[in-house]
C-alpha positions in Angstrom: 137.9 158.3 126.8 138.2 154.7 126.0 134.6 153.2 126.5 134.8 149.9 128.4 133.0 146.6 127.4 130.4 146.7 130.2 129.4 150.1 128.7 129.0 148.9 125.2 126.7 146.0 126.4 124.0 146.7 129.2 121.7 144.3 130.5 118.0 144.7 130.7 116.5 145.2 134.1 119.5 146.2 135.9 120.3 148.4 138.4 119.4 152.3 137.4 116.9 151.0 134.9 119.4 150.5 132.2 118.7 148.7 128.7 120.4 146.4 126.9 122.6 148.4 123.5 123.8 145.5 121.8 126.5 145.9 118.5 124.7 148.0 115.8 124.4 145.2 113.2 125.8 141.6 113.2 125.2 140.5 109.4 126.0 136.6 110.9 123.6 136.7 113.7 120.9 137.9 111.5 121.7 135.7 108.7 121.1 132.7 110.5 118.2 134.0 112.4 116.8 134.4 109.0 117.5 131.4 107.6 116.5 129.5 110.6 113.1 131.4 110.6 112.9 130.5 106.7 113.2 126.9 107.6 110.5 126.9 110.1 108.0 128.9 108.0 108.7 127.0 105.4 107.5 123.9 107.3 105.1 125.4 109.0 103.6 126.8 105.6 103.6 122.7 104.5 101.9 121.5 107.6 99.4 123.8 107.5 98.5 123.2 104.2 98.7 119.3 104.5 96.0 119.6 107.7 93.5 121.9 106.0 93.8 120.0 102.8 93.0 116.8 105.2 90.7 118.2 107.4 89.0 120.6 105.5 89.0 123.0 109.1 91.2 125.9 109.3 91.1 125.8 112.9 94.2 124.1 113.8 96.3 125.5 110.5 95.2 129.1 111.7 96.3 128.3 115.4 99.7 126.5 113.8 100.5 129.9 111.4 99.8 132.5 114.4 102.3 130.6 116.7 104.7 130.5 113.6 104.4 134.4 113.3 104.9 134.4 117.1 108.4 132.6 117.0 109.3 134.6 114.3 108.6 137.9 116.4 110.1 136.7 119.1 113.4 136.2 117.1 113.6 139.1 115.2 112.9 141.8 118.2 115.4 143.0 120.1 113.1 143.7 123.2 112.0 139.8 123.3 116.1 138.7 123.2 115.8 137.1 126.4 112.6 135.0 125.5 114.6 133.6 122.5 116.3 130.8 124.5 112.5 130.4 126.6 110.7 130.2 123.4 111.5 126.2 122.1 110.4 125.3 125.6 107.2 127.2 125.3 106.5 125.7 122.0 107.1 121.9 123.4 104.6 122.7 125.9 102.2 124.2 123.7 102.5 120.8 121.7 102.9 118.1 124.5 101.4 119.4 126.9 98.5 122.4 126.0 97.2 120.8 122.8 96.9 117.3 124.3 94.7 118.7 127.3 92.6 120.8 124.9 92.2 118.2 122.4 91.2 115.5 125.4 88.1 118.0 126.7 87.4 118.7 123.3 86.6 114.8 122.9 84.8 114.8 126.2 82.4 116.9 124.7 81.8 114.6 121.8 80.4 111.2 120.6 83.5 109.7 119.8 82.8 106.0 120.3 82.9 102.9 117.6 79.5 104.1 116.3 80.8 107.4 115.5 84.5 107.6 115.4 84.5 109.5 112.0 83.4 112.9 110.6 80.6 114.1 108.9 82.7 114.5 105.9 84.0 110.8 106.4 80.6 109.1 106.8 79.0 110.8 103.9 82.6 109.6 101.3 81.6 106.1 102.8 78.0 105.9 102.1 78.9 107.4 98.7 80.7 104.4 98.4 77.4 101.8 98.2 76.1 100.4 95.2 72.7 98.5 94.7 72.0 96.6 91.7 71.5 93.1 90.6 73.5 90.3 90.7 74.1 87.6 87.6 75.8 84.2 87.4 78.9 85.5 84.6 80.3 83.3 82.0 82.9 85.0 79.2 84.4 84.0 76.0 86.7 85.4 74.0 87.8 85.0 70.3 91.4 85.4 69.0 91.2 88.9 68.6 91.1 89.3 72.1 87.3 90.6 72.4 85.2 89.8 74.7 81.8 88.5 75.0 79.8 88.1 78.3 76.6 86.0 79.2 74.5 86.6 82.7 71.8 85.0 84.1 69.2 86.2 86.9 70.0 84.2 89.9 66.4 85.1 90.7 64.1 84.8 87.7 66.9 82.9 85.6 66.6 84.4 82.8 69.5 85.1 80.5 71.7 88.3 78.7 74.3 88.3 76.6 76.3 91.1 75.7 79.8 93.2 74.4 81.0 96.9 74.4 78.6 97.4 72.2 75.3 96.7 74.6 73.3 93.6 76.3 70.3 92.0 75.1 68.1 89.1 76.5 69.2 86.0 75.4 67.5 82.5 75.2 70.7 79.8 75.0 70.1 76.6 73.0 69.6 73.7 74.7 69.0 75.9 78.2 72.3 75.5 78.9 75.3 78.1 78.0 77.2 76.9 74.7 81.0 76.0 74.9 81.3 78.2 71.9 79.3 81.0 70.4 80.3 81.7 66.8 84.3 82.0 66.7 84.5 83.2 71.0 85.4 80.3 73.4 83.8 79.9 77.0 87.0 80.5 79.4 86.9 79.4 83.0 86.2 81.1 85.9 90.1 81.2 86.5 91.2 82.9 83.8 88.3 85.5 84.2 88.9 86.2 87.5 92.2 87.6 86.2 90.4 88.7 83.2 88.3 90.8 85.4 90.1 94.4 84.8 90.2 94.4 81.3 86.3 93.5 80.7 85.1 96.1 83.4 87.2 98.7 81.3 85.0 97.9 78.1 81.9 99.6 80.3 79.5 96.9 79.1 76.2 98.4 80.1 72.8 97.0 81.3 70.0 99.8 81.3 72.2 102.5 82.2 73.9 100.4 84.7 77.4 99.4 83.9 78.3 95.8 84.1 81.2 95.3 87.0 82.8 91.9 86.8 83.5 91.0 90.8 84.9 87.7 90.3 85.6 84.7 87.8 82.0 83.2 88.0 79.7 86.8 89.2 79.0 90.4 88.0 76.4 92.8 89.1 74.7 95.8 87.3 75.3 98.7 90.0 74.6 102.0 90.2 75.6 104.4 93.6 73.2 104.0 96.4 73.5 107.1 98.3 73.3 110.5 96.9 74.2 113.6 99.4 72.8 117.1 98.8 74.8 119.5 100.6 72.4 122.1 100.4 70.3 120.3 102.2 72.7 118.2 104.3 71.0 114.5 102.9 71.5 111.5 102.0 68.7 110.1 99.5 68.5 106.0 99.1 68.7 106.0 95.2 67.1 102.2 95.5 64.2 103.6 97.8 64.1 106.7 97.3 64.1 107.3 101.3 65.4 110.7 102.5 68.0 110.9 105.6 68.8 113.5 107.5 71.4 114.1 110.5 69.9 113.7 113.7 72.7 112.9 116.6 75.4 112.0 114.5 73.1 109.4 112.6 71.7 109.7 108.8 67.6 108.7 110.2 65.1 108.3 108.2 61.8 110.3 108.2 59.8 108.1 110.5 62.7 107.6 112.3 62.6 103.5 112.0 66.2 103.7 110.0 69.6 104.4 110.8 72.3 104.3 108.3 75.4 103.4 109.9 78.1 104.4 110.6 77.6 107.1 112.3 79.6 110.6 112.9 80.9 112.5 115.9 79.1 114.9 117.2 79.1 118.0 119.8 77.3 116.3 122.7 78.0 119.4 125.3 78.1 117.5 128.4 75.9 114.2 127.5 79.1 112.5 128.8 79.6 113.6 132.2 76.4 113.1 133.0 76.7 109.7 132.1 79.2 108.7 134.8 76.9 110.3 137.5 73.8 108.5 136.0 74.7 105.7 134.5 74.7 102.6 136.9 77.1 100.5 134.9 80.0 103.5 135.3 79.0 104.3 138.6 78.4 101.0 140.4 81.7 100.0 141.1 83.5 103.4 140.1 83.7 104.2 144.5 85.4 101.1 144.7 87.7 102.1 142.1 88.2 105.0 143.7 89.1 104.2 147.3 91.4 101.5 145.9 93.6 103.8 143.6 94.2 105.8 146.3 94.8 102.9 148.7 97.1 101.5 146.2 99.1 104.7 145.6 99.7 106.0 149.2 100.9 102.3 150.3 103.2 102.4 147.1 104.9 105.4 148.5 104.7 104.5 152.0 106.8 101.0 151.4 108.7 102.1 149.0 109.6 105.2 151.0 109.9 103.4 153.9 111.8 100.4 152.7 114.2 102.8 150.4 114.9 105.0 153.8 115.6 101.6 155.9 118.0 100.7 153.3 119.9 104.5 153.0 120.5 104.4 156.9 121.9 100.8 156.6 124.4 102.0 153.9 124.9 105.3 155.1 126.5 103.6 158.4 130.7 103.8 157.8 131.0 100.5 160.0 128.9 98.2 157.5 131.7 96.5 155.9 131.4 95.4 152.0 129.2 98.8 152.0 129.9 99.6 148.2 128.8 95.8 147.1 125.6 96.0 149.1 124.5 99.8 147.1 125.4 97.7 144.1 123.4 94.5 144.6 120.2 96.5 146.3 120.4 98.7 143.4 120.2 96.1 140.8 116.1 96.0 140.9 116.0 99.7 139.7 118.2 98.4 136.4 116.3 95.9 135.2 113.0 97.2 133.0 110.0 97.4 135.3 107.8 95.4 132.6 110.2 92.6 132.2 110.6 92.6 136.2 106.5 92.7 136.6 106.0 89.9 134.1 108.6 87.8 136.0 107.1 88.0 139.5 103.6 87.8 137.9 104.8 84.1 137.2 106.5 83.5 140.6 103.0 84.1 142.3 101.2 81.8 139.9 100.0 78.3 140.3 102.8 75.9 141.2 105.3 79.3 141.4 108.2 79.5 143.9 106.0 82.0 146.2 102.7 80.0 145.5 104.7 76.9 146.9 106.8 78.2 149.7 103.4 79.8 150.5 101.8 77.0 150.8 104.7 74.9 152.7 104.4 77.9 155.6 100.7 78.4 156.0 99.2 74.7 154.9 96.3 76.1 152.1 98.4 79.4 151.0 96.7 81.9 148.8 95.2 82.4 145.5 97.5 85.6 144.5 95.1 85.9 141.6 91.4 85.1 142.5 91.5 86.7 145.5 90.8 90.3 145.6 92.6 90.8 149.2 96.2 88.6 147.9 95.7 90.3 144.5 96.0 93.3 146.2 98.9 92.8 148.8 101.1 91.1 145.8 100.8 94.0 143.6 101.5 96.4 146.4 104.7 94.1 147.3 105.8 93.7 143.3 105.4 97.5 143.4 107.7 97.7 146.5 109.7 95.6 145.0 110.3 98.0 141.8 110.2 101.5 143.6 112.5 101.3 147.0 115.4 101.6 144.6 115.2 104.5 143.5 114.1 105.8 147.2 117.0 103.9 148.9 119.4 106.0 146.2 117.4 109.6 147.0 117.3 109.2 150.5 121.2 108.3 150.7 122.2 111.6 148.6 120.2 113.3 151.2 121.5 111.5 154.2 125.0 112.7 153.7 123.6 116.5 152.8 122.7 116.7 157.0 125.5 117.9 158.9 126.6 116.2 161.5 127.0 118.9 163.9 123.1 118.7 164.4 123.7 115.3 165.7 126.6 116.1 168.0 124.2 118.7 169.3 121.3 116.2 169.9 123.5 113.6 171.4 125.0 116.4 174.3 121.4 117.4 174.7 120.7 113.9 175.8 118.1 112.8 172.7 118.5 109.1 171.5 118.7 107.6 168.6 114.3 107.4 168.2 114.5 111.1 169.5 117.4 112.1 166.5 115.4 110.2 163.8 112.0 111.5 164.1 113.1 115.1 165.3 115.6 115.7 163.1 116.3 113.0 160.5 113.2 112.5 159.3 111.6 116.4 158.8 115.4 117.2 157.0 114.7 114.6 154.8 111.0 115.3 153.6 112.2 118.8 152.7 114.6 117.6 150.2 112.2 114.0 148.9 109.0 115.7 149.6 108.3 116.8 146.2 109.6 113.2 144.8 107.3 111.8 147.0 104.6 114.3 145.3 105.4 112.8 141.8 106.0 109.5 142.9 102.3 109.3 144.4 101.3 110.6 141.3 102.7 108.2 138.9 101.2 105.3 141.2 97.9 107.2 141.1 98.2 106.6 136.9 100.2 103.4 137.2 98.8 101.1 134.4 101.4 99.5 133.4 102.0 97.0 136.8 97.8 96.3 136.8 97.9 95.7 133.2 101.0 93.4 132.9 100.3 91.6 136.5 96.2 91.0 137.6 94.8 92.7 134.0 92.7 94.2 136.9 91.1 91.0 138.1 90.1 89.2 139.3 86.2 90.3 138.0 83.9 91.7 140.3 81.1 89.8 140.0 78.7 93.0 141.2 79.0 94.8 138.0 78.2 94.2 134.0 81.3 96.6 133.8 84.6 94.8 132.5 86.5 96.4 136.5 87.5 94.1 138.2 88.8 93.9 141.7 92.5 95.6 141.8 91.4 98.3 139.0 92.5 101.7 140.0 91.6 104.7 137.8 93.1 104.7 134.8 92.7 100.8 134.1 88.8 101.1 134.8 88.8 104.1 132.2 91.1 102.1 129.6 88.3 98.9 130.3 85.4 101.1 130.3 86.7 102.3 126.8 88.2 99.8 125.2 87.0 96.5 127.2 83.3 96.4 127.0 83.2 94.5 123.9 81.3 97.3 122.1 84.6 99.1 120.3 86.3 102.0 121.7 84.5 105.2 123.5 87.3 107.9 123.3 84.8 110.5 124.4 83.6 108.6 127.9 87.4 107.6 128.2 88.3 111.3 127.9 85.8 112.5 130.2 86.8 110.3 133.1 90.6 111.3 132.5 89.8 114.8 132.9 88.7 113.4 136.5 91.5 112.1 137.0 94.1 115.2 136.1 91.9 117.0 138.5 92.3 114.9 141.1 95.6 114.5 140.8 96.3 118.6 140.4 94.0 119.1 143.6 96.2 116.6 145.5 99.4 117.8 143.9 98.8 121.4 145.2 98.2 120.6 148.4 100.8 118.5 148.9 103.1 121.1 147.7 101.3 123.6 149.7 101.9 121.3 152.7 105.9 120.8 152.0 106.5 124.5 152.2 105.3 124.7 155.2 107.1 122.1 156.7 109.9 124.2 155.4 108.8 128.0 156.9 108.9 125.1 160.5 112.0 123.8 160.1 113.7 127.3 158.6 
């Protein structure tokens, strides 16, 4: 009996518990897979080796190799055939979502700030490059055979030294000043010496075991490494003062605790940053006001953009509207202009003596201080954000309105419902089912809408009740940015990562609740 095509290929999980039976062997398919996996494996090995040589830590390379091994197993196993189509998305999820979140959590437990941005190995390497020694006034000479001789004057004692590659010895210049010629050697100008500094340094001229290094056309130093690091004891020794430094909370500190070397290094600080959020007055002081304004800004941004967009959509959905296509194009134009350009344009329009400021003065007398009055600044931000967001809501609502069956309105008319009753009983609930997830996403976006705050008000006006750089229009994300980078003390990535986790938790809680609510609404309508 001839076997049909459907009998040759059985899909896993199908009726009757069948299993996939593919063709016995496919050299082309296997060859393509092996070539692709070979390229991926080669790149993974090179990347892992590169990371290990730079970071000197096996954690990330091991994770990378494990993920690569898992990819190989997925693409070589017949049982995991369906997973092959999900593998690229899972890898991107790991690289673009899970890894950044995990790294952010790790940074929140460290003191990664301006004074502790490097790791310990980098700090030790940087400190070992420091030198100590004497600085001399330099006079250099050269003869016709391209040989060099130098005279050094101690700036503190006024004593002179003379030497060449054979060594350096005390010297008393005739008449108390350096001569223009010494035997067949002629004095060089500082400009020429600066150009020949590398050549002179290659001569390795030494004094008391210390190399003489030409640092400029008129200066040289006799220096040696200032610090020596002992990896066994994990301590640094100052070769000049013989002071021993031990690592304590991200810094090398002397035994008496009076001397602290800089820079410091990042170290695991536990819940130090989390405690700082709740105990530091500079941070927690304006936090409540910023927290409330963030919710108000996000809520009213969504409410206004949805209300205006829905209103426009209801008008455009009317078949009796003349030039309906033209109105659609004109109302959608704000969405086609990049948001950062529109934000800067509106900032100019609201500025002092700008068109909006001039119009408000003519209508309301004194007008409004749009950038110095906190309430006016907040109204301005909501207005601009509504302008930027309503075209998208209009487009979504217009599509949703056209998908609502007309017969339900006919039935409502027969039952005696007026337009207001139809809108609140039929149109709005049916719209919320389809656009509800988009409203949740819009709320999450505006909750972290750093761009419009930074481009228009930079968080201002300033809050006079706090010493932190927080402003009256700052939302949580911009407040976090200013705490991390706007304090004048450099960056504080550890604190920024900690506060960003709080923002993540808040957004996750709101999103979870909102999706549960929209699902309940859908169940009620059904």
